[in-house]
C-alpha positions in Angstrom: -0.1 -0.2 -0.1 1.2 3.2 -0.9 -0.1 6.6 0.8 1.4 8.7 -2.0 1.6 12.2 -0.3 3.4 14.2 -3.0 4.7 17.9 -3.4 1.2 19.4 -3.4 0.2 17.5 -0.1 3.2 18.6 1.7 2.9 22.3 0.6 -0.6 22.1 1.7 0.4 20.5 5.0 2.7 23.5 5.8 -0.1 26.1 4.8 -2.2 24.2 7.4 0.0 25.1 10.3 -1.0 28.1 12.1 2.5 29.6 12.9 3.5 29.3 9.0 2.3 32.0 6.7 1.9 31.7 3.0 4.7 34.2 2.6 6.8 31.5 4.3 5.4 28.7 1.8 6.7 30.7 -1.3 10.2 29.6 -0.7 9.4 25.9 -1.6 7.8 27.1 -5.0 4.3 26.3 -3.8 1.4 28.5 -3.0 -1.3 28.0 -0.3 -5.0 26.9 -1.0 -7.6 29.6 -0.3 -9.0 27.6 2.4 -6.3 26.0 4.9 -6.9 22.5 5.8 -5.8 20.9 8.8 -2.3 19.2 9.6 -4.1 15.8 10.2 -5.2 15.7 6.8 -1.6 15.0 5.3 -2.0 11.8 3.6 0.8 10.1 5.5 0.9 6.5 6.7 0.2 7.8 10.2 -2.7 9.7 11.8 -1.8 12.8 14.4 -4.4 15.0 16.1 -2.6 17.4 18.1 -5.9 18.9 19.7 -9.1 16.9 19.5 -12.1 18.9 20.5 -15.1 16.7 20.2 -14.6 14.6 16.8 -12.5 14.8 13.6 -12.8 12.8 10.6 -9.4 12.3 9.1 -9.2 11.1 5.4 -6.7 8.7 3.8 -6.2 7.4 0.5 -4.1 4.0 0.0 -3.2 2.7 -3.4 -2.4 -0.9 -4.1 1.0 -1.0 -5.6 1.0 -4.7 -5.6 0.6 -7.1 -8.7 -2.6 -8.6 -7.2 -6.3 -7.8 -6.2 -6.4 -7.9 -2.5 -8.9 -7.5 0.1 -8.1 -5.9 3.5 -9.9 -6.1 6.7 -9.4 -2.9 8.8 -9.2 -3.2 12.9 -8.5 -0.4 15.3 -6.8 -0.4 18.9 -8.2 3.0 19.9 -6.1 5.6 21.9 -7.1 5.9 25.3 -9.9 8.5 25.8 -10.8 8.4 22.0 -13.3 6.2 20.4 -12.2 5.5 16.5 -14.1 4.3 13.6 -13.1 3.6 10.1 -15.0 3.5 7.1 -15.0 1.0 5.2 -14.0 -1.7 7.6 -13.2 -3.9 4.7 -12.4 -3.3 1.0 -10.9 -5.1 -2.2 -8.5 -3.4 -4.4 -7.2 -4.0 -7.8 -3.4 -3.1 -8.6 -3.0 0.6 -9.2 -6.3 1.5 -7.9 -6.9 3.9 -4.9 -9.3 3.4 -1.9 -10.4 6.4 0.3 -10.7 5.6 4.0 -12.3 7.8 6.5 -11.0 7.6 10.2 -13.1 9.4 12.7 -11.7 10.1 16.1 -14.2 11.0 18.9 -13.1 12.1 22.3 -14.5 10.1 25.2 -12.8 11.9 28.0 -10.8 15.2 28.7 -7.1 15.0 28.8 -5.5 16.7 32.0 -2.6 18.7 30.0 -1.5 19.3 26.8 1.2 16.5 27.3 -1.5 13.9 28.0 -0.9 12.2 24.5 -2.5 8.5 23.9 -1.5 6.2 21.2 -3.5 3.6 19.2 -3.1 1.5 15.8 -5.1 1.0 12.6 -4.4 -2.2 11.1 -5.0 -3.2 7.6 -4.6 -7.0 7.1 -4.7 -8.3 3.7 -5.8 -11.8 2.3 -2.4 -12.3 0.6 -0.6 -12.0 4.0 0.2 -8.0 3.5 -0.3 -6.0 6.9 -0.3 -2.3 7.1 0.1 -0.3 10.2 -1.1 3.2 10.7 -0.1 4.7 14.1 -2.7 7.0 15.7 -1.5 9.7 18.2 -3.7 12.0 19.8 -2.7 15.0 21.8 -4.8 17.1 24.1 -8.5 15.7 24.0 -11.9 17.4 25.1 -15.4 16.0 24.7 -16.7 19.5 24.1 
């Protein structure tokens, strides 16, 4: 599986960081989109949400770089204090094709401090023996 983040994805990531201005991004040769996204939207093989208030849905796209069709089953070990759902929970994918995943994180408790991170895992197990592990990190969390 390939998550396929490219140059534009990383420029958009930089633009989503509040302390970075669009002028700072010009040194990359890129430009910021009119609407800033969220840092967690970077299509990487990990999910990090630094400040979870209520819930957030994080998109991921994966591409089958193998030579065969494969079916994947998705399971989640949720970070402490967070409920995680993923859609779809199973999918079949042909070589070269891309599948969108939507990972929804919902705070079930409020963290006591900004250093109260918790960790989990999204595992994608394929019928051909492939295993893709996507770490999940959630920093400060609040149910409201």
